[in-house]
MARSE-310457 format. One record per residue: residue number from 0; residue in three letters; x, y, z of N, C-alpha, C in turn. Coordinates in Angstrom, 1 decimal. Atoms other than C-alpha are relative to their C-alpha. Layout:
N
NUM;Ala;X;Y;Z;X;Y;Z;X;Y;Z
...
***
This chain:
245
0;Met;1.4;0.1;0.1;10.5;-6.1;0.7;-0.4;-1.0;-1.1
1;Gly;0.3;1.0;1.0;10.8;-8.7;-2.0;-0.8;0.3;-1.2
2;Thr;0.8;-0.4;1.1;9.4;-6.7;-4.8;0.8;0.9;-0.9
3;Val;-0.6;-0.9;1.0;10.2;-4.5;-7.8;-0.6;1.4;0.2
4;Phe;0.4;-1.4;-0.1;10.1;-0.7;-7.6;0.3;0.7;-1.3
5;Ser;-0.2;-0.8;1.2;9.7;1.6;-10.6;-0.3;1.5;0.3
6;Phe;0.2;-1.4;-0.2;10.0;5.4;-10.7;-0.3;0.7;-1.3
7;Asp;0.3;-0.9;1.1;8.5;7.9;-13.1;0.0;1.4;0.6
8;Val;-0.2;-1.3;-0.6;9.7;11.4;-12.2;0.1;1.1;-1.0
9;Arg;0.1;-1.1;1.0;8.9;14.7;-14.1;0.4;1.3;0.7
10;Gly;-0.2;-1.4;-0.4;10.3;18.2;-13.8;1.0;0.1;1.2
11;Gly;-0.9;-0.3;-1.1;12.5;19.9;-11.2;1.4;0.2;-0.5
12;Asp;-1.4;0.0;0.4;16.2;20.6;-11.2;0.6;-1.4;-0.1
13;Pro;-0.5;1.4;0.2;17.9;17.5;-12.6;0.9;-0.5;1.1
14;Gly;-0.9;0.4;-1.1;20.7;17.5;-10.0;-0.7;-0.3;1.3
15;Ala;0.7;0.1;-1.3;18.4;18.0;-7.0;-0.9;-1.3;0.0
16;Val;0.9;1.2;0.1;15.9;15.4;-8.2;0.8;-1.3;-0.1
17;Arg;-0.8;1.2;0.1;18.6;12.9;-9.1;0.5;-0.4;1.4
18;Ala;-0.5;0.3;-1.3;20.1;13.2;-5.6;-1.2;-0.5;0.9
19;Ala;1.2;0.5;-0.8;16.6;12.8;-4.0;-0.4;-1.4;-0.4
20;Leu;0.3;1.3;0.5;16.0;9.8;-6.2;0.9;-1.1;0.6
21;Asp;-1.0;0.9;-0.6;19.2;8.2;-5.0;-0.3;-0.2;1.4
22;Glu;0.3;0.1;-1.4;18.3;8.9;-1.4;-1.3;-0.9;0.2
23;Ala;1.2;0.8;-0.1;14.8;7.4;-2.0;0.3;-1.5;-0.2
24;Val;-0.3;1.4;0.2;16.3;4.2;-3.3;0.8;-0.6;1.2
25;Val;-0.7;0.4;-1.2;18.7;4.0;-0.3;-1.0;-0.2;1.1
26;Gly;1.0;0.1;-1.1;15.7;4.6;2.0;-0.9;-1.3;-0.2
27;Leu;0.8;1.2;0.2;13.7;1.7;0.4;0.9;-1.2;0.4
28;Arg;-0.9;1.1;-0.4;16.7;-0.6;0.8;0.2;-0.1;1.5
29;Arg;-0.1;0.0;-1.5;17.1;0.5;4.4;-1.2;-0.5;0.7
30;Ala;1.2;0.5;-0.6;13.5;-0.2;5.1;-0.1;-1.5;0.0
31;Asp;-0.1;1.4;0.0;14.0;-3.7;4.0;0.9;-0.6;1.0
32;Glu;-0.9;0.5;-1.0;17.0;-4.1;6.2;-0.6;0.1;1.4
33;Val;0.5;-0.2;-1.3;15.2;-2.8;9.2;-1.3;-0.9;0.3
34;Phe;1.3;0.6;-0.3;11.7;-4.4;8.8;-0.2;-1.4;-0.6
35;Ser;0.2;1.4;0.6;12.3;-7.7;6.9;-0.1;-1.0;1.1
36;Thr;0.1;1.2;-1.0;11.0;-10.7;8.9;0.8;-1.2;-0.5
37;Tyr;-0.8;1.1;0.6;13.2;-12.9;6.6;1.5;0.2;0.4
38;Arg;-1.4;-0.3;-0.4;16.4;-11.3;7.9;0.1;-0.2;1.5
39;Glu;-0.1;0.2;-1.5;17.4;-12.7;11.3;0.6;1.2;0.7
40;Asp;-0.7;-1.1;-0.7;19.5;-9.6;12.0;-0.8;1.3;-0.2
41;Ser;0.7;-1.3;0.1;16.8;-7.0;11.1;-0.5;0.4;1.4
42;Glu;0.5;-0.5;-1.3;15.6;-4.8;13.9;-1.3;-0.6;0.4
43;Val;1.3;0.5;-0.3;12.1;-6.1;13.6;0.1;-1.5;0.5
44;Ser;-0.2;1.4;-0.4;13.3;-9.7;13.9;0.5;-0.1;1.4
45;Arg;-0.6;-0.1;-1.3;15.4;-8.8;16.9;-1.0;0.5;1.1
46;Leu;1.0;-0.5;-0.9;12.5;-6.9;18.4;-1.0;-1.1;0.3
47;Ala;0.9;1.1;-0.3;10.2;-9.9;18.0;0.6;-1.1;0.9
48;Arg;-0.6;1.0;-0.8;12.7;-12.1;19.7;0.3;0.5;1.4
49;Gly;-0.3;-0.6;-1.3;13.0;-9.7;22.6;1.4;0.5;0.3
50;Glu;-1.4;-0.4;-0.1;16.6;-8.8;21.9;0.2;1.5;0.0
51;Leu;0.0;-1.5;0.1;15.7;-5.1;21.3;-1.3;0.5;0.6
52;Thr;1.3;-0.7;-0.3;13.1;-2.7;22.7;-0.2;1.0;-1.1
53;Val;0.4;-1.0;1.0;11.3;-0.2;20.5;0.9;1.2;0.2
54;Ala;-0.8;-1.2;-0.3;13.3;2.6;22.2;1.4;-0.1;-0.5
55;Arg;-1.4;0.2;0.5;16.6;1.0;21.1;0.0;-0.2;-1.5
56;Cys;0.1;0.2;1.4;15.4;0.6;17.5;0.2;1.4;-0.7
57;Val;0.0;-1.3;0.7;15.8;3.3;14.8;-1.4;0.6;0.1
58;Pro;1.3;-0.6;-0.2;13.0;5.9;15.1;-1.1;-0.5;-1.0
59;Glu;1.1;0.4;0.9;11.2;4.6;12.0;-0.8;-1.2;0.5
60;Val;0.7;1.2;-0.5;10.3;1.4;13.9;-1.2;0.5;0.8
61;Ala;1.0;-0.5;-0.8;8.3;3.3;16.4;-1.1;0.7;-0.8
62;Glu;1.0;-0.7;0.9;6.7;5.4;13.6;-0.9;-1.0;-0.6
63;Val;0.8;1.0;0.7;5.6;2.3;11.7;-0.9;-0.7;1.0
64;Leu;0.8;0.8;-0.9;4.3;0.5;14.8;-1.2;0.9;0.5
65;Glu;1.1;-0.9;-0.4;2.2;3.6;15.8;-1.0;0.1;-1.2
66;Leu;1.0;0.0;1.1;0.7;3.7;12.3;-0.7;-1.3;-0.1
67;Ala;0.6;1.3;0.0;0.0;0.0;12.4;-1.1;-0.1;1.1
68;Ala;1.0;0.0;-1.1;-1.8;0.5;15.8;-1.2;0.8;-0.4
69;Glu;1.1;-0.8;0.5;-3.9;3.2;14.2;-0.8;-0.8;-1.1
70;Ala;0.7;0.8;1.0;-4.7;0.9;11.2;-0.8;-1.2;0.7
71;Glu;0.7;1.0;-0.8;-5.7;-1.9;13.7;-1.3;0.6;0.6
72;Arg;1.2;-0.6;-0.7;-8.0;0.5;15.6;-1.1;0.3;-1.1
73;Val;1.0;-0.4;1.0;-9.7;1.9;12.4;-0.7;-1.2;-0.6
74;Ser;0.6;1.2;0.6;-10.2;-1.6;11.0;-0.7;-0.9;0.9
75;Gly;0.6;0.9;-1.0;-11.6;-3.1;14.2;0.8;-1.3;0.1
76;Gly;-0.8;1.2;-0.2;-8.7;-5.5;14.3;0.2;-0.9;-1.2
77;Trp;-0.2;0.8;1.3;-8.9;-6.8;10.7;1.4;0.3;-0.6
78;Phe;-1.4;-0.1;0.3;-5.5;-5.3;10.1;0.8;-0.2;1.3
79;Ser;-0.8;0.3;-1.2;-2.9;-6.6;12.5;1.5;-0.2;-0.3
80;Thr;-1.5;0.3;0.1;0.9;-6.8;13.0;0.3;-1.3;0.7
81;Ala;-0.3;1.3;-0.6;0.6;-10.1;14.8;-0.3;-1.1;-1.0
82;Tyr;0.1;1.1;1.0;1.3;-13.1;12.6;0.4;-1.3;0.8
83;Arg;-0.3;1.3;-0.7;1.0;-16.5;14.4;0.8;0.3;1.3
84;Gly;-0.7;-0.3;-1.3;2.0;-14.9;17.7;1.3;0.8;-0.1
85;Arg;-1.2;-0.7;0.2;4.9;-13.0;16.2;-0.2;1.3;-0.6
86;Leu;0.1;-1.4;0.6;5.4;-9.3;15.4;0.4;-0.1;-1.5
87;Asp;-0.2;0.0;1.5;5.1;-8.8;11.6;-0.7;1.2;-0.6
88;Pro;0.6;-1.3;0.5;4.5;-5.2;10.4;0.1;0.1;-1.5
89;Thr;-0.2;-0.1;1.5;5.1;-6.1;6.7;-1.2;0.5;-0.7
90;Gly;1.2;-0.4;0.7;1.5;-5.4;5.9;-0.1;1.5;-0.2
91;Ile;0.0;-1.4;0.1;2.1;-1.7;6.4;1.3;0.6;-0.5
92;Val;-1.3;-0.5;0.3;5.8;-1.3;5.7;0.2;0.5;-1.5
93;Lys;-0.2;-0.4;1.4;5.7;-1.3;1.9;-0.7;1.3;-0.4
94;Gly;0.7;-1.2;0.3;3.0;1.3;1.5;0.7;1.2;0.6
95;Trp;-0.7;-1.1;-0.7;4.7;3.5;4.1;1.3;0.4;-0.6
96;Ala;-1.3;-0.2;0.6;8.1;3.1;2.5;-0.1;0.7;-1.4
97;Val;0.2;-0.5;1.3;6.9;3.8;-1.0;-0.5;1.5;0.1
98;Glu;0.5;-1.4;-0.2;4.9;6.9;0.1;1.1;0.9;0.5
99;Arg;-1.1;-0.8;-0.5;7.9;8.2;2.0;1.0;0.3;-1.0
100;Ala;-1.0;-0.3;1.1;10.2;7.8;-0.9;-0.5;0.9;-1.1
101;Ala;0.6;-0.9;1.0;7.8;9.5;-3.3;0.0;1.4;0.5
102;Arg;0.1;-1.4;-0.5;7.4;12.5;-1.0;1.4;0.6;0.1
103;Arg;-1.4;-0.5;-0.1;11.2;12.8;-0.6;0.4;0.5;-1.4
104;Ile;-0.3;-0.4;1.3;11.5;13.1;-4.4;-0.8;1.3;-0.4
105;Ala;0.9;-1.2;0.3;8.6;15.6;-4.7;0.6;1.2;0.8
106;Ala;-0.5;-1.1;-0.8;10.2;17.7;-1.9;1.2;0.6;-0.6
107;Ala;-1.2;-0.5;0.6;13.3;18.1;-4.0;-0.3;0.8;-1.3
108;Gly;0.4;-0.9;1.1;11.3;20.0;-6.7;-0.7;-0.7;-1.2
109;Ala;0.6;0.7;1.1;9.9;17.3;-9.0;-1.5;0.4;0.0
110;His;1.4;-0.4;0.0;6.4;18.4;-10.2;-0.9;-1.2;-0.3
111;Gly;0.8;1.2;0.2;5.3;14.8;-10.9;0.8;-1.2;0.5
112;Val;-0.7;1.2;-0.5;6.2;11.6;-9.1;-1.0;-1.2;-0.1
113;Asn;0.8;1.2;0.0;4.8;8.1;-9.8;1.0;-1.1;0.4
114;Leu;-0.9;1.1;-0.6;6.4;5.4;-7.6;-0.9;-1.2;0.2
115;Asn;0.7;1.2;0.0;5.2;1.9;-8.1;0.8;-1.1;0.8
116;Gly;-0.6;1.0;-0.8;6.1;-0.7;-5.5;-0.8;-1.3;-0.1
117;Gly;0.7;1.3;0.1;5.0;-4.2;-6.6;-1.5;0.1;-0.4
118;Gly;1.4;-0.1;0.5;1.8;-2.9;-8.2;-0.8;1.0;0.9
119;Asp;0.7;-1.1;-0.8;0.9;-0.4;-5.4;0.7;1.3;-0.3
120;Val;-0.5;-1.3;0.6;1.3;3.2;-6.5;-0.3;1.2;0.8
121;Gln;0.2;-1.4;-0.6;1.8;6.6;-4.9;0.3;1.0;-1.1
122;Leu;0.0;-1.0;1.0;1.1;9.5;-7.3;0.0;1.4;0.7
123;Leu;0.0;-1.4;-0.5;2.1;13.1;-6.5;0.2;1.0;-1.2
124;Gly;-0.1;-0.9;1.0;1.6;16.1;-8.7;-0.5;-0.5;-1.4
125;Thr;0.4;0.4;1.3;1.2;15.7;-12.5;1.2;-0.3;-0.9
126;Pro;-1.0;0.3;1.0;3.2;14.3;-15.4;0.2;1.1;-1.0
127;Gly;-0.2;-1.1;0.9;2.6;17.4;-17.5;-1.3;0.9;0.0
128;Thr;1.1;-1.0;0.0;0.2;20.3;-18.3;-1.3;-0.8;-0.5
129;Glu;1.3;0.6;0.3;-3.4;19.0;-18.3;0.1;-1.5;-0.3
130;Arg;-0.2;1.4;0.2;-2.1;15.4;-18.2;0.0;-0.7;1.4
131;Pro;0.0;0.6;-1.4;-3.1;13.4;-15.1;0.7;-1.4;-0.1
132;Trp;-0.5;1.4;-0.1;-1.4;10.2;-13.9;-1.2;-0.9;-0.2
133;Arg;1.0;1.0;0.2;-3.4;7.1;-14.9;0.6;-1.4;0.4
134;Val;-0.5;1.3;-0.5;-3.1;3.7;-13.2;-1.0;-1.1;-0.5
135;Gly;0.8;1.2;0.4;-4.4;0.4;-14.7;-0.1;-0.9;1.2
136;Val;0.2;1.0;-1.0;-6.0;-2.0;-12.3;-0.2;-1.4;-0.6
137;Ala;0.0;1.3;0.6;-5.3;-5.6;-13.3;-1.3;-0.8;0.3
138;Asp;1.2;0.9;-0.2;-8.3;-8.0;-13.8;0.5;-1.3;0.6
139;Pro;-0.6;1.2;-0.6;-7.5;-10.9;-11.4;-0.6;-1.3;-0.7
140;Leu;0.6;1.2;0.6;-9.7;-13.3;-13.4;0.3;-0.1;-1.5
141;Arg;-0.4;0.0;1.4;-8.4;-12.3;-16.9;1.4;0.5;-0.1
142;Pro;-1.4;-0.4;0.1;-4.6;-12.3;-17.1;0.3;0.8;-1.2
143;Gly;-0.3;-0.9;1.1;-3.4;-9.4;-19.1;-1.1;1.0;-0.2
144;Gly;1.1;-0.9;0.2;-6.7;-7.6;-18.9;-0.1;1.0;1.2
145;Leu;0.2;-1.0;-1.0;-7.7;-4.5;-17.0;-1.4;0.0;0.6
146;Ala;1.3;-0.1;-0.6;-10.6;-4.2;-14.5;-0.5;1.4;0.0
147;Ala;0.3;-1.4;0.0;-10.4;-0.4;-14.5;1.2;0.8;-0.2
148;Val;-1.1;-0.9;0.1;-8.2;2.6;-15.1;-0.3;1.2;1.0
149;Val;0.1;-1.1;-1.0;-7.8;5.1;-12.2;0.7;1.2;-0.5
150;Ser;-0.6;-1.3;0.4;-7.2;8.8;-13.2;0.2;0.9;1.2
151;Ala;-0.2;-0.9;-1.2;-5.6;11.2;-10.7;-0.3;1.4;-0.4
152;Ala;0.4;-1.3;0.4;-7.1;14.2;-12.5;-0.6;0.8;1.2
153;Gly;0.6;-0.8;-1.1;-7.7;17.0;-10.0;0.6;-0.3;1.4
154;Ala;-0.5;0.4;-1.3;-5.7;15.3;-7.2;1.5;0.4;0.1
155;Ala;-1.4;-0.3;-0.2;-2.4;16.6;-5.9;0.7;-1.2;0.5
156;Glu;-0.6;1.3;-0.4;-1.8;13.2;-4.4;-1.1;-1.1;0.0
157;Leu;0.9;1.1;0.1;-3.4;9.8;-5.0;0.8;-1.3;0.1
158;Ala;-0.6;1.3;0.0;-2.6;6.2;-4.2;-0.9;-1.0;-0.4
159;Val;0.8;1.1;0.4;-3.8;3.0;-5.6;0.7;-1.3;0.5
160;Ala;-0.5;1.2;-0.5;-3.3;-0.3;-3.8;-0.9;-1.2;-0.1
161;Thr;0.8;1.2;0.1;-4.5;-3.8;-4.4;0.4;-1.2;0.8
162;Ser;-0.3;1.3;-0.7;-4.7;-6.9;-2.2;-0.9;-1.1;-0.6
163;Gly;0.8;1.0;0.6;-5.8;-10.2;-3.5;0.8;-1.3;0.0
164;Ser;-0.6;1.4;0.0;-5.0;-13.9;-4.2;0.4;-0.4;-1.4
165;Ala;-0.3;0.4;1.4;-4.5;-13.8;-8.0;1.5;-0.3;-0.2
166;Glu;-1.4;0.1;0.3;-0.7;-13.3;-8.0;0.8;-0.8;1.1
167;Arg;-0.8;0.6;-1.1;0.5;-14.4;-4.6;-0.7;-1.1;0.8
168;Gly;0.7;1.1;-0.6;-2.1;-17.0;-3.7;-0.6;0.5;1.3
169;Ala;0.7;-0.4;-1.2;-3.8;-17.0;-0.3;1.0;0.4;1.1
170;His;-1.0;-0.5;-0.9;-1.3;-14.8;1.6;-0.6;0.9;1.0
171;Val;0.6;-0.8;-1.0;-3.7;-12.6;3.5;-0.6;-0.8;1.1
172;Val;0.3;0.8;-1.2;-4.2;-13.8;7.0;-1.2;0.6;0.7
173;Asp;1.1;-0.4;-0.8;-7.4;-13.7;9.0;0.5;0.2;1.4
174;Pro;-0.6;-0.2;-1.3;-6.2;-12.1;12.3;-0.8;-0.7;1.1
175;Arg;0.8;0.7;-1.0;-9.0;-13.9;14.2;0.4;-1.4;0.2
176;Thr;-0.3;1.5;0.0;-7.8;-17.4;13.3;1.5;-0.2;-0.2
177;Gly;-1.4;0.2;0.3;-4.1;-16.8;12.3;0.2;-0.9;-1.3
178;Arg;-0.1;0.8;1.2;-4.9;-18.8;9.1;-0.3;0.9;-1.2
179;Ser;0.4;-0.7;1.2;-5.4;-17.7;5.5;-1.5;0.4;0.0
180;Ala;1.4;-0.5;0.0;-8.5;-15.6;5.1;-0.9;-0.7;-1.0
181;Val;1.0;0.7;0.8;-11.5;-17.5;3.8;-1.0;1.1;-0.4
182;Thr;0.8;-1.1;0.5;-13.3;-14.9;1.6;-0.5;-0.3;-1.4
183;Asp;0.6;0.1;1.4;-15.4;-14.6;-1.5;0.7;0.9;-1.0
184;Leu;-0.7;-1.0;0.9;-13.0;-12.0;-2.9;1.2;-0.6;-0.7
185;Val;-1.3;0.3;0.7;-10.2;-12.3;-5.4;0.9;1.2;0.0
186;Ser;-0.8;-1.2;-0.1;-9.1;-8.7;-5.2;-0.8;1.2;0.6
187;Val;0.6;-1.2;-0.4;-9.7;-5.4;-3.5;1.0;1.1;-0.4
188;Thr;-0.8;-1.1;0.4;-8.3;-2.2;-5.0;-0.5;1.3;0.7
189;Val;0.4;-1.2;-0.7;-8.4;1.0;-2.8;0.7;1.2;-0.6
190;Val;-0.5;-1.3;0.5;-8.0;4.5;-4.0;-0.1;1.0;1.2
191;Ala;0.0;-1.0;-1.2;-7.0;7.1;-1.3;1.2;0.9;-0.2
192;Pro;-1.1;-0.9;0.2;-4.6;10.0;-1.0;1.4;-0.6;0.4
193;Arg;-1.3;0.5;-0.5;-1.9;8.1;0.9;0.1;-1.5;-0.1
194;Leu;-0.2;1.4;0.2;-0.4;4.7;0.0;0.1;-0.8;1.4
195;Thr;-0.1;0.7;-1.3;0.3;3.9;3.7;-1.4;-0.6;0.4
196;Trp;1.3;0.5;-0.3;-3.4;3.7;4.3;-0.7;-0.8;-1.0
197;Ala;0.6;0.8;1.1;-4.6;2.5;0.9;0.4;-1.5;0.1
198;Asp;-0.5;1.4;-0.1;-2.4;-0.6;1.3;-0.6;-0.7;1.2
199;Cys;0.6;0.6;-1.1;-3.7;-1.3;4.8;-1.5;-0.3;-0.2
200;Trp;1.4;0.2;0.2;-7.3;-0.8;3.9;-0.4;-1.1;-1.0
201;Ala;0.2;1.1;1.0;-7.1;-3.1;0.9;0.2;-1.4;0.7
202;Thr;-0.3;1.3;-0.7;-5.6;-5.9;3.1;-1.2;-0.3;0.9
203;Ala;1.1;0.3;-0.9;-8.2;-5.5;5.8;-1.3;-0.3;-0.6
204;Ala;1.3;0.2;0.6;-11.2;-5.3;3.5;0.0;-1.4;-0.7
205;Phe;0.0;1.3;0.6;-10.0;-8.4;1.6;-0.3;-1.1;1.1
206;Ala;0.2;0.9;-1.1;-9.9;-10.3;4.9;-1.5;-0.1;0.5
207;Met;1.4;-0.1;-0.5;-13.4;-9.1;5.8;-1.0;-0.7;-1.0
208;Gly;0.9;0.5;1.0;-15.0;-10.3;2.5;-0.8;1.1;-0.6
209;Ser;0.6;-1.0;0.8;-17.1;-8.5;0.0;-1.1;0.9;0.7
210;Arg;1.1;-0.8;-0.6;-20.2;-7.5;2.1;0.5;0.9;1.1
211;Glu;-0.5;-0.8;-1.1;-18.5;-6.4;5.3;1.1;1.0;-0.5
212;Gly;-1.1;-0.9;0.5;-15.5;-5.0;3.4;-0.5;1.2;-0.7
213;Leu;0.5;-1.2;0.8;-17.5;-2.8;1.1;-0.7;1.0;1.0
214;Asp;0.6;-0.9;-0.9;-19.6;-1.4;3.9;1.0;0.8;0.8
215;Trp;-1.0;-0.7;-0.8;-16.5;-0.6;6.0;0.7;1.0;-0.9
216;Leu;-0.7;-0.9;0.8;-14.7;1.0;3.1;-0.9;1.2;-0.3
217;Glu;0.9;-1.2;0.2;-17.8;3.2;2.4;0.0;0.9;1.2
218;Ser;0.0;-0.9;-1.2;-17.5;4.5;5.9;1.3;0.8;0.2
219;Leu;-1.3;-0.7;-0.1;-13.9;5.7;5.5;0.0;1.3;-0.8
220;Pro;0.0;-1.3;0.7;-13.4;9.4;4.5;1.1;-0.1;-1.1
221;Asp;-0.9;-0.1;1.1;-11.6;10.0;1.2;0.6;-1.3;-0.5
222;Val;-0.4;1.3;0.5;-11.5;6.3;0.3;-1.0;-0.5;-0.9
223;Glu;0.9;0.7;0.9;-13.0;4.6;-2.7;0.7;-1.4;-0.3
224;Ala;-0.5;1.3;0.2;-12.6;1.0;-3.7;-0.8;-0.8;-1.1
225;Leu;0.5;0.9;1.0;-13.2;-1.7;-6.4;0.2;-1.4;0.6
226;Leu;-0.1;1.4;-0.6;-13.9;-5.3;-5.1;-0.5;-0.9;-1.1
227;Ile;0.4;1.0;1.0;-14.0;-8.3;-7.4;-0.1;-1.4;0.7
228;Thr;0.2;1.3;-0.6;-15.4;-11.7;-6.2;0.4;-1.1;-0.9
229;Ala;-0.3;1.2;0.7;-14.5;-15.2;-7.2;-1.0;-0.3;-1.0
230;Gly;1.1;0.3;1.0;-17.8;-15.3;-9.0;-0.1;1.1;-1.1
231;Asp;-0.1;-1.0;1.0;-16.7;-12.4;-11.2;-1.0;1.1;0.2
232;Glu;0.9;-1.1;-0.3;-19.0;-9.9;-9.5;0.9;1.2;0.4
233;Val;-0.7;-1.2;-0.3;-17.7;-6.3;-9.4;-0.8;0.9;1.0
234;Arg;0.6;-0.9;-0.9;-18.6;-4.1;-6.4;0.8;1.2;0.3
235;Cys;-0.8;-1.3;-0.1;-17.6;-0.5;-6.0;-0.6;0.9;1.1
236;Thr;0.5;-1.0;-0.9;-17.9;2.2;-3.4;-0.7;1.1;-0.8
237;Glu;0.8;-1.0;0.7;-20.3;5.0;-4.3;0.7;1.0;-0.8
238;Gly;-0.7;-1.1;0.6;-17.7;7.6;-5.2;1.1;-0.5;-1.0
239;Leu;-1.1;0.4;0.8;-15.3;5.4;-7.2;0.0;0.6;-1.4
240;Ala;0.2;-0.4;1.4;-16.7;6.5;-10.6;0.8;1.3;-0.3
241;Ala;-0.6;-1.3;0.1;-15.2;10.0;-10.0;1.5;-0.2;-0.4
242;Trp;-1.4;0.2;0.2;-11.7;8.5;-10.2;0.3;-0.9;-1.2
243;Leu;-0.2;0.9;1.1;-12.2;6.3;-13.3;0.1;0.8;-1.3
244;Gly;-0.1;-0.7;1.2;-11.1;7.4;-16.7;1.3;-0.2;-0.7
***
């Protein structure tokens, strides 16, 4: 997936948690092997070339494609797995893989899991008594600065995902044109229970632009967001303030 992963795991039986952590790392590497569009021998690359059918792929491929189809439906087509006429599910794979890895560790008995995949974070449980997880949201217009701090206080699970052009340039594609999205935004940060969806919704909203993107995000249940425009205007969903601190 071409990114760095970091783990912060608290509590549980050390042996069981360590084994689950090792399995989670293997799972992340396996996801890259299966879904990478840069590997000619990956199942997704072979599927795109017509050398495999979904039925002949590992079960995770069908699972991810079903989730992607749901994301496309909910976003009205603004999230898509089609890139210049070729299958490319990478827009959903990282969030899905990180969330799955975090849940695997939590299931082993850890009372707190913080898994960061390239700046997108899945939080489960708590790091300690009366201590919530907190995630800083980078300010895209002020390198080294923070635009906000998200607190997971009161949430058993929370995810924070950002899509934008500050670090990776114009990499978000407008599915209607197949070209880089022309938008007034520099970043969209979404807060939701599951990273699978938070990552998708951030990408789709960024492609939409600030006005349509904000209205759409407001319509989604259990989703809050912070949008920053190239003109340094900050726009938020109505309930975001409850997660800041």
